[in-house]
Backbone as CSV, one residue per row, in Angstrom:
resi,resn,N_x,N_y,N_z,CA_x,CA_y,CA_z,C_x,C_y,C_z
1,UNK,0.848,-1.188,0.000,0.000,0.000,0.000,0.888,1.245,0.000
2,UNK,0.625,2.163,-0.947,1.398,3.390,-1.055,0.490,4.594,-0.850
3,UNK,1.064,5.677,-0.371,0.305,6.911,-0.220,-0.027,7.448,-1.610
4,UNK,-1.297,7.724,-1.907,-1.667,8.220,-3.237,-1.152,9.632,-3.509
5,UNK,-0.787,10.344,-2.464,-0.306,11.718,-2.639,1.193,11.776,-2.916
6,UNK,1.934,10.833,-2.355,3.382,10.804,-2.548,3.878,9.398,-2.205
7,UNK,4.375,8.691,-3.212,4.794,7.308,-3.021,5.986,7.171,-2.088
8,UNK,6.687,8.268,-1.834,7.855,8.199,-0.953,7.476,8.279,0.522
9,UNK,6.219,8.654,0.822,5.780,8.767,2.212,5.721,7.390,2.868
10,UNK,6.073,7.342,4.127,5.992,6.104,4.893,4.559,5.869,5.355
11,UNK,4.110,4.639,5.237,2.755,4.267,5.642,2.835,3.366,6.874
12,UNK,2.027,3.688,7.873,1.912,2.793,9.019,0.528,2.155,9.012
13,UNK,0.414,1.017,9.686,-0.838,0.255,9.654,-1.353,-0.020,11.058
14,UNK,-2.639,0.163,11.237,-3.304,-0.208,12.479,-4.234,-1.382,12.170
15,UNK,-3.972,-2.510,12.800,-4.746,-3.721,12.539,-5.718,-3.944,13.683
16,UNK,-6.988,-4.115,13.353,-7.995,-4.340,14.388,-7.863,-5.751,14.944
17,UNK,-8.474,-5.973,16.097,-8.489,-7.307,16.695,-9.331,-8.229,15.817
18,UNK,-8.775,-9.329,15.303,-9.573,-10.242,14.476,-10.704,-10.868,15.289
19,UNK,-11.815,-11.126,14.642,-12.920,-11.802,15.321,-13.638,-12.697,14.330
20,UNK,-14.301,-13.723,14.856,-14.968,-14.709,14.021,-16.418,-14.333,13.831
21,UNK,-16.807,-14.160,12.577,-18.186,-13.882,12.209,-18.746,-15.140,11.567
22,UNK,-19.880,-15.638,12.074,-20.418,-16.912,11.601,-20.866,-16.862,10.147
23,UNK,-21.083,-15.668,9.626,-21.509,-15.526,8.231,-20.311,-15.328,7.313
24,UNK,-19.419,-14.444,7.695,-18.330,-14.057,6.815,-17.009,-14.759,7.115
25,UNK,-16.864,-15.382,8.267,-15.602,-15.997,8.626,-14.792,-15.092,9.537
26,UNK,-13.480,-15.247,9.489,-12.603,-14.423,10.314,-12.436,-13.058,9.669
27,UNK,-12.727,-12.012,10.422,-12.701,-10.664,9.863,-11.779,-9.767,10.677
28,UNK,-11.130,-8.862,9.984,-10.326,-7.840,10.646,-10.173,-6.675,9.688
29,UNK,-9.821,-5.538,10.212,-9.624,-4.355,9.371,-8.201,-3.841,9.542
30,UNK,-7.704,-3.207,8.502,-6.401,-2.557,8.555,-6.586,-1.117,8.097
31,UNK,-6.171,-0.185,8.928,-6.212,1.223,8.568,-4.804,1.652,8.176
32,UNK,-4.659,2.085,6.933,-3.378,2.560,6.418,-3.316,4.069,6.625
33,UNK,-2.260,4.552,7.255,-2.164,5.958,7.640,-0.843,6.550,7.165
34,UNK,-0.927,7.731,6.570,0.265,8.494,6.202,0.340,9.710,7.125
35,UNK,1.295,9.714,8.023,1.437,10.827,8.959,1.972,12.083,8.287
36,UNK,2.589,11.928,7.117,3.183,13.081,6.424,2.125,14.014,5.859
37,UNK,1.071,13.440,5.274,0.045,14.286,4.635,-1.349,14.096,5.234
38,UNK,-1.501,13.116,6.143,-2.800,12.915,6.779,-3.720,11.969,6.051
39,UNK,-3.263,11.390,4.943,-4.106,10.439,4.198,-4.366,9.203,5.049
40,UNK,-5.573,8.667,4.929,-5.965,7.493,5.707,-6.954,6.669,4.899
41,UNK,-6.807,5.363,4.958,-7.751,4.473,4.275,-7.913,3.192,5.084
42,UNK,-9.162,2.767,5.262,-9.447,1.559,6.025,-9.976,0.480,5.097
43,UNK,-9.466,-0.738,5.244,-9.906,-1.858,4.430,-10.318,-3.001,5.342
44,UNK,-11.355,-3.714,4.938,-11.847,-4.868,5.680,-11.392,-6.137,4.960
45,UNK,-10.827,-7.066,5.713,-10.374,-8.325,5.141,-11.152,-9.470,5.771
46,UNK,-11.463,-10.454,4.944,-12.236,-11.610,5.399,-11.506,-12.890,5.037
47,UNK,-11.368,-13.781,5.992,-10.811,-15.108,5.765,-11.898,-16.111,6.104
48,UNK,-12.491,-16.712,5.082,-13.603,-17.615,5.339,-13.132,-18.856,6.091
49,UNK,-14.015,-19.358,6.952,-13.662,-20.499,7.798,-13.200,-21.684,6.962
50,UNK,-13.899,-21.957,5.862,-13.562,-23.141,5.073,-12.209,-23.008,4.376
51,UNK,-11.661,-21.802,4.334,-10.384,-21.593,3.677,-9.207,-22.017,4.557
52,UNK,-9.434,-22.105,5.870,-8.302,-22.472,6.710,-8.598,-23.545,7.746
53,UNK,-9.860,-23.892,7.967,-10.174,-24.998,8.857,-10.403,-26.247,7.999
54,UNK,-9.367,-27.038,7.801,-9.446,-28.239,6.990,-9.258,-29.450,7.890
55,UNK,-9.285,-30.637,7.294,-9.100,-31.856,8.074,-7.715,-31.875,8.715
56,UNK,-6.745,-31.363,8.007,-5.386,-31.312,8.548,-5.122,-29.894,9.037
57,UNK,-5.712,-29.546,10.181,-5.676,-28.167,10.643,-4.258,-27.662,10.910
58,UNK,-3.377,-28.537,11.344,-2.034,-28.086,11.693,-1.272,-27.563,10.485
59,UNK,-1.565,-28.120,9.318,-0.856,-27.711,8.118,-1.662,-26.734,7.274
60,UNK,-2.901,-26.474,7.676,-3.746,-25.569,6.898,-3.202,-24.158,6.984
61,UNK,-3.236,-23.456,5.893,-2.747,-22.083,5.875,-3.630,-21.249,4.985
62,UNK,-3.483,-19.957,5.074,-4.276,-19.050,4.266,-3.417,-17.840,3.946
63,UNK,-3.741,-17.187,2.875,-2.992,-16.011,2.460,-3.926,-14.821,2.415
64,UNK,-3.608,-13.773,3.145,-4.410,-12.558,3.128,-4.055,-11.776,1.882
65,UNK,-4.821,-10.754,1.495,-4.516,-9.980,0.287,-3.075,-9.491,0.261
66,UNK,-2.556,-9.314,-0.962,-1.142,-9.001,-1.143,-0.724,-7.728,-0.415
67,UNK,-1.652,-6.793,-0.244,-1.302,-5.528,0.393,-0.899,-5.709,1.854
68,UNK,-1.322,-6.816,2.460,-0.935,-7.080,3.838,0.485,-7.644,3.895
69,UNK,0.913,-8.268,2.794,2.281,-8.753,2.633,2.674,-9.766,3.709
70,UNK,1.723,-10.582,4.127,2.021,-11.560,5.168,1.258,-12.843,4.897
71,UNK,1.957,-13.968,4.929,1.290,-15.265,4.825,1.165,-15.822,6.233
72,UNK,-0.057,-16.200,6.589,-0.325,-16.575,7.974,-0.973,-17.946,8.066
73,UNK,-0.539,-18.721,8.999,-1.220,-19.968,9.338,-2.347,-19.624,10.290
74,UNK,-3.537,-20.237,10.143,-4.686,-19.859,10.961,-4.399,-20.017,12.443
75,UNK,-3.623,-21.035,12.824,-3.364,-21.268,14.240,-2.484,-20.186,14.842
76,UNK,-1.704,-19.516,13.998,-0.783,-18.483,14.483,-1.167,-17.103,13.968
77,UNK,-2.427,-16.956,13.584,-2.867,-15.711,12.952,-2.603,-14.495,13.832
78,UNK,-3.112,-14.526,15.060,-2.957,-13.376,15.950,-1.507,-13.214,16.382
79,UNK,-0.850,-14.330,16.710,0.533,-14.229,17.172,1.448,-13.674,16.095
80,UNK,1.158,-13.999,14.837,1.979,-13.467,13.750,1.836,-11.958,13.638
81,UNK,0.621,-11.483,13.798,0.405,-10.041,13.741,1.069,-9.344,14.922
82,UNK,0.976,-9.966,16.092,1.614,-9.384,17.276,3.123,-9.339,17.087
83,UNK,3.693,-10.441,16.558,5.138,-10.517,16.359,5.626,-9.418,15.416
84,UNK,4.828,-9.107,14.408,5.212,-8.068,13.461,4.888,-6.669,13.986
85,UNK,4.283,-6.606,15.176,4.050,-5.311,15.802,2.757,-4.635,15.428
86,UNK,1.930,-5.283,14.602,0.711,-4.627,14.136,-0.321,-4.466,15.252
87,UNK,-0.726,-5.579,15.847,-1.757,-5.517,16.877,-1.249,-4.772,18.104
88,UNK,-0.031,-5.033,18.498,0.511,-4.362,19.669,0.507,-2.855,19.522
89,UNK,0.924,-2.366,18.371,0.977,-0.923,18.144,-0.421,-0.328,18.134
90,UNK,-1.333,-1.023,17.468,-2.690,-0.499,17.383,-3.344,-0.460,18.759
91,UNK,-3.148,-1.524,19.532,-3.756,-1.592,20.855,-3.235,-0.477,21.754
92,UNK,-1.914,-0.261,21.746,-1.328,0.774,22.596,-1.802,2.156,22.190
93,UNK,-1.862,2.395,20.874,-2.286,3.709,20.405,-3.745,3.974,20.759
94,UNK,-4.582,2.954,20.617,-5.996,3.127,20.922,-6.220,3.390,22.405
95,UNK,-5.489,2.671,23.240,-5.705,2.762,24.687,-5.195,4.064,25.285
96,UNK,-4.113,4.600,24.746,-3.483,5.761,25.363,-3.555,7.030,24.525
97,UNK,-4.088,6.930,23.322,-4.125,8.086,22.434,-5.195,9.091,22.863
98,UNK,-4.952,10.356,22.592,-5.953,11.400,22.830,-6.769,11.667,21.566
99,UNK,-6.490,10.920,20.504,-7.224,11.082,19.242,-8.450,10.181,19.237
100,UNK,-9.579,10.744,18.837,-10.821,9.979,18.766,-10.876,9.272,17.419
101,UNK,-10.670,7.952,17.426,-10.689,7.154,16.197,-11.597,5.939,16.395
102,UNK,-12.912,6.142,16.421,-13.845,5.034,16.672,-13.735,3.949,15.611
103,UNK,-13.874,2.707,16.042,-13.776,1.565,15.147,-15.177,1.047,14.830
104,UNK,-15.503,1.034,13.562,-16.794,0.530,13.094,-16.569,-0.875,12.538
105,UNK,-17.364,-1.829,13.029,-17.188,-3.226,12.656,-18.203,-3.636,11.586
106,UNK,-17.836,-4.584,10.713,-18.795,-5.117,9.740,-20.025,-5.665,10.446
107,UNK,-21.187,-5.476,9.851,-22.440,-5.875,10.509,-23.484,-6.258,9.470
108,UNK,-24.539,-6.906,9.950,-25.661,-7.303,9.105,-26.935,-6.637,9.592
109,UNK,-27.829,-6.327,8.650,-29.168,-5.887,9.019,-29.955,-7.089,9.539
110,UNK,-31.110,-6.827,10.112,-31.900,-7.912,10.692,-32.383,-8.915,9.648
111,UNK,-32.478,-8.506,8.379,-32.906,-9.430,7.339,-31.734,-10.159,6.693
112,UNK,-30.536,-9.968,7.223,-29.371,-10.681,6.725,-28.587,-9.961,5.653
113,UNK,-29.075,-8.807,5.200,-28.348,-8.038,4.197,-27.205,-7.268,4.852
114,UNK,-26.275,-6.839,4.036,-25.091,-6.143,4.538,-25.468,-4.756,5.032
115,UNK,-25.086,-4.451,6.250,-25.298,-3.114,6.826,-24.003,-2.323,6.716
116,UNK,-24.066,-1.018,6.927,-22.813,-0.264,7.014,-22.010,-0.746,8.220
117,UNK,-20.731,-0.466,8.232,-19.940,-0.780,9.422,-20.517,-0.005,10.601
118,UNK,-20.653,-0.681,11.750,-21.356,-0.094,12.892,-20.503,-0.138,14.154
119,UNK,-20.847,0.736,15.080,-20.231,0.742,16.402,-21.342,0.637,17.442
120,UNK,-21.104,-0.136,18.492,-22.096,-0.312,19.553,-22.181,0.943,20.409
121,UNK,-23.413,1.301,20.773,-23.651,2.507,21.561,-24.544,2.162,22.754
122,UNK,-24.145,2.592,23.934,-24.958,2.464,25.139,-25.401,3.862,25.550
123,UNK,-26.706,4.043,25.713,-27.246,5.335,26.135,-27.578,5.281,27.621
124,UNK,-27.081,6.255,28.349,-27.240,6.282,29.802,-27.857,7.600,30.234
125,UNK,-28.841,7.511,31.115,-29.521,8.706,31.609,-28.574,9.528,32.484
126,UNK,-28.579,10.813,32.252,-27.771,11.724,33.063,-28.720,12.637,33.841
127,UNK,-28.656,12.733,35.149,-27.571,12.280,36.022,-27.865,10.986,36.771
128,UNK,-28.943,10.268,36.420,-29.374,9.132,37.247,-28.650,7.829,36.927
129,UNK,-27.921,7.784,35.823,-27.066,6.646,35.455,-27.822,5.391,35.040
130,UNK,-29.130,5.479,34.853,-29.878,4.311,34.373,-29.534,4.060,32.909
131,UNK,-29.333,2.787,32.553,-29.088,2.434,31.160,-30.421,2.461,30.420
132,UNK,-30.489,3.251,29.371,-31.743,3.450,28.663,-31.879,2.570,27.426
133,UNK,-30.773,2.368,26.745,-30.893,1.889,25.376,-29.560,1.311,24.926
134,UNK,-29.578,0.260,24.152,-28.386,-0.262,23.491,-28.658,-0.258,21.996
135,UNK,-27.772,0.322,21.226,-28.044,0.498,19.808,-26.735,0.521,19.027
136,UNK,-26.823,0.940,17.777,-25.638,1.032,16.920,-25.666,2.347,16.146
137,UNK,-24.492,2.784,15.749,-24.331,3.952,14.884,-23.415,3.587,13.724
138,UNK,-23.717,4.121,12.540,-22.725,4.098,11.478,-21.970,5.420,11.527
139,UNK,-21.031,5.628,10.629,-20.225,6.843,10.710,-21.054,8.109,10.480
140,UNK,-22.097,8.010,9.646,-22.940,9.184,9.393,-23.761,9.548,10.628
141,UNK,-24.286,8.534,11.308,-25.076,8.792,12.519,-24.210,9.416,13.603
142,UNK,-22.981,8.919,13.749,-22.082,9.484,14.751,-21.720,10.920,14.398
143,UNK,-21.470,11.175,13.116,-21.116,12.531,12.690,-22.242,13.514,12.979
144,UNK,-23.489,13.105,12.699,-24.635,13.976,12.964,-24.870,14.151,14.461
145,UNK,-24.637,13.086,15.220,-24.770,13.167,16.676,-23.805,14.204,17.240
146,UNK,-22.565,14.173,16.779,-21.556,15.123,17.248,-21.869,16.545,16.794
147,UNK,-22.411,16.669,15.589,-22.695,17.993,15.041,-23.895,18.652,15.702
148,UNK,-24.971,17.877,15.909,-26.228,18.434,16.409,-26.388,18.297,17.919
149,UNK,-25.564,17.432,18.540,-25.683,17.113,19.974,-27.045,16.503,20.301
150,UNK,-27.596,15.798,19.320,-28.809,15.007,19.485,-28.502,13.606,18.981
151,UNK,-29.027,12.593,19.645,-28.692,11.207,19.310,-29.286,10.810,17.966
152,UNK,-28.435,10.321,17.079,-28.827,9.709,15.815,-28.319,8.269,15.831
153,UNK,-29.128,7.334,15.368,-28.779,5.917,15.415,-29.017,5.263,14.062
154,UNK,-28.361,4.141,13.854,-28.641,3.349,12.655,-29.567,2.205,13.045
155,UNK,-30.699,2.095,12.347,-31.669,1.032,12.614,-31.417,-0.132,11.659
156,UNK,-31.113,-1.302,12.226,-30.873,-2.477,11.392,-32.171,-3.127,10.917
157,UNK,-33.303,-2.755,11.506,-34.592,-3.247,11.021,-35.098,-2.372,9.882
158,UNK,-34.969,-1.051,10.041,-35.385,-0.128,8.978,-34.304,0.054,7.918
159,UNK,-33.097,-0.364,8.237,-31.938,-0.269,7.334,-31.643,1.182,6.925
160,UNK,-31.733,2.062,7.915,-31.407,3.462,7.659,-31.118,4.183,8.973
161,UNK,-30.553,5.356,8.840,-30.252,6.166,10.014,-31.499,6.923,10.448
162,UNK,-31.646,7.094,11.765,-32.784,7.834,12.313,-32.323,8.743,13.447
163,UNK,-32.988,9.871,13.577,-32.757,10.713,14.755,-33.665,10.215,15.858
164,UNK,-33.098,9.889,17.007,-33.890,9.362,18.116,-34.940,10.392,18.535
165,UNK,-36.207,9.964,18.530,-37.289,10.854,18.914,-37.847,11.684,17.785
166,UNK,-37.468,11.400,16.550,-37.931,12.199,15.412,-39.446,12.143,15.254
167,UNK,-40.042,10.995,15.544,-41.495,10.855,15.424,-42.202,10.945,16.768
168,UNK,-41.561,10.423,17.820,-42.201,10.396,19.141,-42.019,11.702,19.908
169,UNK,-41.010,12.472,19.537,-40.705,13.689,20.281,-39.787,13.461,21.467
170,UNK,-39.451,12.183,21.722,-38.588,11.854,22.862,-37.116,11.931,22.449
171,UNK,-36.673,13.123,22.148,-35.292,13.307,21.726,-34.339,13.174,22.911
172,UNK,-33.095,12.895,22.587,-32.065,12.741,23.601,-30.933,13.720,23.334
173,UNK,-30.691,14.610,24.290,-29.622,15.599,24.164,-28.328,15.023,24.718
174,UNK,-27.230,15.261,24.021,-25.936,14.728,24.420,-25.365,15.541,25.578
175,UNK,-24.952,14.839,26.620,-24.264,15.467,27.739,-22.770,15.139,27.700
176,UNK,-22.462,13.863,27.537,-21.069,13.410,27.430,-21.018,12.194,26.531
177,UNK,-19.884,12.030,25.833,-19.632,10.831,25.041,-18.320,10.221,25.522
178,UNK,-18.389,8.971,25.968,-17.202,8.260,26.424,-16.942,7.082,25.489
179,UNK,-15.675,6.744,25.334,-15.326,5.566,24.537,-14.575,4.578,25.398
180,UNK,-14.683,3.302,25.060,-13.966,2.282,25.820,-12.509,2.217,25.368
181,UNK,-11.741,1.330,25.965,-10.300,1.266,25.690,-10.005,0.939,24.234
182,UNK,-10.827,0.119,23.604,-10.581,-0.283,22.221,-11.212,0.659,21.201
183,UNK,-11.964,1.634,21.677,-12.686,2.581,20.823,-13.647,1.867,19.866
184,UNK,-14.228,0.742,20.325,-15.221,0.052,19.505,-16.591,0.015,20.183
185,UNK,-16.752,0.810,21.246,-18.035,0.936,21.937,-18.109,2.317,22.576
186,UNK,-19.274,2.955,22.476,-19.461,4.290,23.032,-20.497,4.266,24.148
187,UNK,-20.211,4.995,25.196,-21.174,5.227,26.268,-21.578,6.700,26.178
188,UNK,-22.856,6.948,25.898,-23.324,8.317,25.703,-24.291,8.685,26.824
189,UNK,-23.933,9.701,27.584,-24.796,10.198,28.647,-25.719,11.248,28.056
190,UNK,-27.009,11.085,28.306,-28.001,11.923,27.630,-28.999,12.529,28.623
191,UNK,-29.635,13.576,28.154,-30.754,14.184,28.875,-32.010,13.965,28.051
192,UNK,-33.032,13.406,28.689,-34.278,13.125,27.973,-35.101,14.401,27.826
193,UNK,-35.517,14.672,26.594,-36.234,15.910,26.308,-37.727,15.703,26.054
194,UNK,-38.168,14.457,25.928,-39.568,14.201,25.617,-40.501,14.576,26.749
195,UNK,-41.762,14.782,26.420,-42.752,15.180,27.421,-42.989,14.085,28.450
196,UNK,-43.002,12.810,27.989,-43.242,11.725,28.963,-41.943,11.073,29.410
197,UNK,-40.814,11.585,28.919,-39.525,11.057,29.359,-39.234,9.658,28.881
198,UNK,-39.948,9.223,27.835,-39.772,7.866,27.341,-38.510,7.710,26.519
199,UNK,-38.115,6.448,26.351,-36.952,6.153,25.519,-37.219,4.942,24.642
200,UNK,-37.848,3.923,25.195,-38.152,2.704,24.458,-39.346,2.934,23.525
201,UNK,-39.410,2.157,22.436,-40.546,2.277,21.528,-41.797,1.609,22.099
202,UNK,-41.626,0.743,23.126,-42.782,0.112,23.760,-43.422,1.069,24.765
203,UNK,-44.668,0.782,25.120,-45.409,1.654,26.042,-45.668,0.950,27.369
204,UNK,-45.856,1.744,28.404,-46.119,1.201,29.731,-47.347,0.309,29.707
205,UNK,-48.361,0.721,28.967,-49.557,-0.092,28.763,-49.643,-0.415,27.270
206,UNK,-49.230,-1.606,26.846,-49.200,-1.936,25.421,-50.559,-1.851,24.739
207,UNK,-51.636,-1.963,25.507,-52.974,-1.926,24.921,-53.499,-0.514,24.727
208,UNK,-52.774,0.467,25.247,-53.194,1.862,25.128,-52.221,2.605,24.219
209,UNK,-52.640,2.939,22.991,-51.727,3.615,22.051,-51.305,5.007,22.509
210,UNK,-51.966,5.542,23.528,-51.631,6.876,24.032,-50.855,6.822,25.345
211,UNK,-50.583,5.609,25.823,-49.825,5.470,27.071,-48.392,5.943,26.870
212,UNK,-47.764,6.435,27.922,-46.371,6.900,27.799,-45.436,5.763,27.399
213,UNK,-44.379,6.120,26.675,-43.344,5.141,26.343,-42.549,4.793,27.598
214,UNK,-42.045,3.581,27.624,-41.215,3.176,28.755,-39.945,4.015,28.798
215,UNK,-39.481,4.275,30.017,-38.307,5.130,30.198,-37.029,4.434,29.770
216,UNK,-37.019,3.108,29.771,-35.837,2.341,29.390,-36.257,1.089,28.642
217,UNK,-35.370,0.597,27.785,-35.646,-0.651,27.081,-35.380,-1.863,27.965
218,UNK,-34.710,-1.643,29.095,-34.381,-2.743,30.010,-35.397,-2.757,31.147
219,UNK,-36.592,-3.270,30.850,-37.688,-3.247,31.824,-38.060,-4.645,32.316
220,UNK,-37.256,-5.655,31.967,-37.497,-7.016,32.457,-36.197,-7.587,33.018
221,UNK,-36.335,-8.392,34.046,-35.176,-9.005,34.686,-35.250,-10.519,34.509
222,UNK,-34.110,-11.144,34.292,-34.055,-12.590,34.089,-34.004,-13.298,35.443
223,UNK,-34.931,-14.225,35.646,-34.949,-15.035,36.858,-35.010,-16.500,36.482
224,UNK,-35.026,-17.349,37.477,-35.094,-18.771,37.169,-35.935,-19.504,38.204
225,UNK,-36.555,-20.548,37.733,-37.313,-21.439,38.603,-36.609,-22.784,38.593
226,UNK,-36.422,-23.348,39.767,-35.675,-24.602,39.890,-36.621,-25.716,40.298
227,UNK,-36.647,-26.781,39.546,-37.451,-27.963,39.838,-36.771,-29.158,39.223
228,UNK,-37.551,-29.988,38.550,-36.940,-31.092,37.816,-36.047,-30.556,36.712
229,UNK,-36.468,-29.447,36.178,-35.639,-28.746,35.188,-35.566,-27.271,35.580
230,UNK,-34.500,-26.650,35.223,-34.331,-25.222,35.506,-34.852,-24.421,34.324
231,UNK,-35.732,-23.485,34.606,-36.270,-22.630,33.568,-35.910,-21.179,33.854
232,UNK,-35.663,-20.442,32.798,-35.358,-19.021,32.923,-36.546,-18.221,32.424
233,UNK,-36.991,-17.302,33.240,-38.184,-16.528,32.932,-37.889,-15.027,33.088
234,UNK,-38.761,-14.242,32.500,-38.614,-12.788,32.575,-39.699,-12.211,33.478
235,UNK,-39.292,-11.323,34.382,-40.239,-10.634,35.249,-40.172,-9.141,34.963
236,UNK,-41.336,-8.493,34.918,-41.382,-7.063,34.645,-40.995,-6.286,35.888
237,UNK,-40.185,-5.273,35.697,-39.753,-4.437,36.802,-40.820,-3.442,37.220
238,UNK,-41.743,-3.144,36.302,-42.748,-2.114,36.602,-43.857,-2.691,37.471
């Protein structure tokens, strides 16, 4: 990989933590960065399971695209990247850097079609700290959230971006945005602006279309009953 602005520029690479996707196989991303001019490009690589899990697993190998310039055995995939300094450098930079570089992971819509790369988002009530919502954002939703200071999310059922509360009026104002150590999950502290203070699309009384929306999507707790067999059941908190 060469810098498109100047082939003499040095390129560094940040390799994401590989993970196994049951649909696509082993997936990871590499971000190519030119510190000289600021050019940056991210590529997603996929190694299908059947390409490296064979009957003779010890001798099975796979070759990533030529731009990675590394031939890796599946059993030593992560260790090879660590040995070459890719994962180690990326991990250290992400954990200690003051630069906001959120990582968006490959994802699927609810119908199985390809979604934009997404990042997990947890919405938390400020100042009461109650968890309101777990959702996802694509890069456009995050950009609009930062610009408007109102929560925008990507809906995998509707397959599009939405402003939270656009139809219900229960908008969420941004108070703080925190990122985890890997920058692949965001915790967003919000202030509820809606008249009934709702957040979930469900209502306190499902049979009443005018009933207030629930304040949180986490309104049931998992319990268990023990007898001849153990069963797990849901109890409503309300």
